N, C-alpha and C positions, 0 to 999 in steps of 0.2 A: 259828943265826942269824948274820948278818954281823957283823963286828967294828965296823961303823959304827953298829950299832943301840945306842941309849942309852936305850931305853924299852921298854915292854911291846909284844909283838907285836900287830898289828892284824888284826881280822877286818873286811872291808869288804863290805857287802851292797849289790849293785847291783839296783835295782828300778825299775819304771815301771808305769803303769796301762794304757798302750797299747803295741802293737807299733810299730816304726818310729821309735822315739825316739832311736836311736843309742846305746842303753844298752850293748849288747855291744861295739860297735866302739870307743866311747869308753873303756870299762873296760879293754879289751885294750891300747889305746894308753897309758893311765895306768899299767897294770901294766908294760908295756915300759919306759916312762920311769923308773919306780922302779927297775927292775932295772939300768939303765945308770947310775943315780945311786949304786949300791952297796948295794942291798937284795936279799935273796933273796925271791922272789915266787912264790906259787902262784895258779893260776887254776882254780876249780872250776866246771864247767859244770852248773849246776842248772836250766837251761832244758830240762827233761826231755822235753817234747814236740818241741823243735826244737834239739838240741844242735849248734850250728854254730861253736863257738869254734875248732875245728880248721881250719875254712875261713878264719877271720880271721887265724890264725897261719900259714896256707898250708901245712898238713899234709894233703896230698891224701887219704891213706888213712883219715883220720877227719874229713873235711870236714862230715859230718852225724852225727858221733858215731863211736865205735869199733865195728867189726864183729867184734872179737875176744872179745866176751862178757865183758869185764872192766871195764866202765865203771861210773860212779857209780850208774846205775839198778839194775844187778844187785847191786852191793854193798849199797845201801840196802835192797833188798827181800830180802836174805839169800841170794841165789844165789851170791855170791862172798864169800870171807872178807876179802879186801883189794881196794881199788880200784886200777886201773892208774894210773900217773903217768908222764908222758913229758917229757923234756927238750926244750923247744921249739926251742932252738938246734940240737940234733942232728937233730931230725925235720923242721924246715921246709925247703922247697925254695928259700927266699930266701937267697942268699949273704950279703947284707948283714946279715940278721937272725942269721946264724950267726957273726958277727964275733967272733973270740977276744978282742978288746980289751975285751969286756964279760963278765968271768968270773962274775958273780953269777947265781944260779940263776933261771930263768924256767921254771916247771913247769906243765904242763897235766894236770888230772884230767878226762878227757873223759866225756861222757855216752855212753849206748849208742844206736846207731842204731835207730830204731823203738821206743824204750823206752816212751814215753808217761808220763802223770802217774800218781800213786798216792797213797794216803792216808797221813796221818801217824799210823800206829799206834805203840804203845809201842815195839815192836821196831825200827821204822824210825827213830824219834826217837833211840833208844839208839845206833844205828849212826851217825846223823848227828852226835851228840855226840862219838863216838869219832873220827871223821875230822877234825872241827874241832879237837879237842884235839891230835891228831897234827900238824896243820898249824901250830897255835900253837907247838909244840915245835920244828918244823923250819924255819919260814919267818918272815921279818920282817913280811910283809904277805900276807894271803890274801884274794883276791877270790872272792866267791860270787855268781855271775851267775844271778839268779832269773828264772823265767818271768814274762811280763807279767801284770799284774792281780792279783786276789785268788786266787792260785793255791795248789795243794797245796804247791809249793815254799816259798811264803811262810809258810804255816801250819807247815810242817816246821821251818824255821829259827827261827821265833818259839818253837816248843815246845822246840827244842834249847837255845836261849839261856836258857830258864827253868830248865834243869837245873842242879844244884849245881856240876858241874865247869866251867860256862861263865858262871854268872850274875854273876861279877865281872870278866868279860873286857872289854877295851877294844874296842868295836865301833863302826863308823861306817856310817851308812846314806846311800847316795846315791840320790836320787829324780830320774830323768832325764825331761825333757820337751822337746819342740820348742817354739819360740817362736811358738805360735799360740793362739787363744782356746780351741779344743777341748782342746788338750793341757794348758793351764794348769788348766782346770776338771777335767780327768781326774786330774791329779796331786794337786790338792787333795782330790778324792774318795778317792783311794787312801790318803791319810794321814788325813784328818779325817772321811770319810764312813762310812756304814753298812758294817760288816764290814771297815773299813779297818785300817791299821796300828795306830792308837791304840786303837780299840775291840777289835780282836783281841788285842793285847798285854795290855790290861787284863784280859781274860777269863782269860789265862794267868798272871796275877799280877805282870806287869811294872809298873814305875813309869813311867807315860806321860810324866811330866815329864823323866825321864832319857832316854827314847827320843827325845823332841824335841830334847834337847841334843845327841844323837848323830846328828842328821839334817841333811843339807844338800841343796839342790836344784841340779841341773846343767842349764843351758839349752843345747840343742844346735842346730846349724845355724842360728845367729842371723844373719839377713841384715844387711848394712851399710846404714845410712841416709844415707851420705855419698856425694855425687856424685864425690868425689875418690878413691873406692876404685879399686884397680887394675882396669883393664878395665871400669870402670863405664859403664853404658849408660842411656839414658832421659832424659826431659825434666826440666826444673826442676819442672814441675807434678807429675810422677810422684814425684820424690824428696820433694817437700813432702808429698804424700799418704802416702808410706811413713813419713815421720817422724811424721806425725799418728797413723798406726796403731800405731807403736811406742810412742808416749806412751799410747795407750789400753791397750795390753798391759801396760805398766808399772803403770798404775792397776789393771788387773784382777788382776795378780799381787799387788799390795799388799793388795787387798781379799780375796784368797784366802790370806793369811798366808804368801806365798812370794815376796815382792818385795824385802824389805829385804836389805841386804848381809850382815846377821848370819846369815841362813838360806840364802843362795845361795853355793855354793862357787865357781862360776865359769861360764863359757860357752865354747862353741866356735863358730867362724864357719862359714858355708857353705863347703864345700871340694869343688871339682869332682871331685877324685879319688874322694872317698867317695860322691858321687852316682852314679858309674859303677861303683865297685868298693870294697866295704868291706874294709879291710885295716889293718895297722899302717903308719903313716906314719913313714918313716925319714928321718934327716938326708940320706941319699943321694938320696931323692926330691926334697928341696928343692934340693940341689946340682945335680941334673939338670933343675931348673926344671919338674918334673912337679907337685909339690905346693907349696902356699903356706907361707912361713915362719911366717905368723901362726897357722896351724893347729898346727904343731909347738909354737910358743910356748904356745898355749892348753892343749895336753895337758901340757906341762912345768909350767905354772903350776898346773894342777889337781893334778898329782902332788905338787908342793911344798906346796900348801895342805892336801892330804889328810893329810900326815904332820906338819904344823906345828901343834903343840899350841896356839899362840896363836890359831889360827883357830877352835878348838873350846873355847868358854868357856860354862859350866864344862866340865870334862873329860868327853869323850864316853864314859862308861862305862855299859854297858847289859847 
């Protein structure tokens, strides 16, 4: 681990109930921000049906998972004894992402192209425990990007975290949702609904109160309700309507136990670059006036809050 680490290594589980929440692109950007802040970071692509982390980091040969037969799918199902890991800065085609001025590790454990989902059998759970223990030993922060919804990947990591080698690990859960009525309701269902995180974890023997302590929501692509926003368009009546809808969403989030500042890690603004092309937003993109500075600040703030123990009270141990 890096010399700047003064605490236990973190396992960060990124989840969402629906696709299109910005879960993966936001997680990749947070991981990148942590690495340039002086932490060694691993990114495990547990979206087994659609492993596209390679595309987000602009590694063309594994843009839909690795084709070399050594990804996480084949490791977890016992076809390979160790999973492949790739140094993102060495593999990416983006020159600015390869910048040597950021020497801390940013490592991708890709999925296998065409791998698909699979069940959480005892052998699969055992291998999942093993790779998470290895990542705890080698990295300061490990992201586990899960498939959307009540997936086999979610069942797998819940089972792994119940195992003795991991049940005292510092883990944090990020639940991503867009700022819409449907996504708010879906995120609540993922956590509090039938076969959701709380119910499923209780069946496995987890303390659901501790799980809630280790969970925060992330609002993505939140539109501005200010007419003064850069490039803002529309009439005064339109912005008045938007502000009214935003207030209604705030009320809905509160009613669904996900609106208070104590359970919300942060939010990201609407970013035109990400609407056209999901990628890591670099400072060079802002300097070139391609991306908005507010977006980079949002990712940096999320990174800061993720590793800030004061944000997680009581301590997020699960």
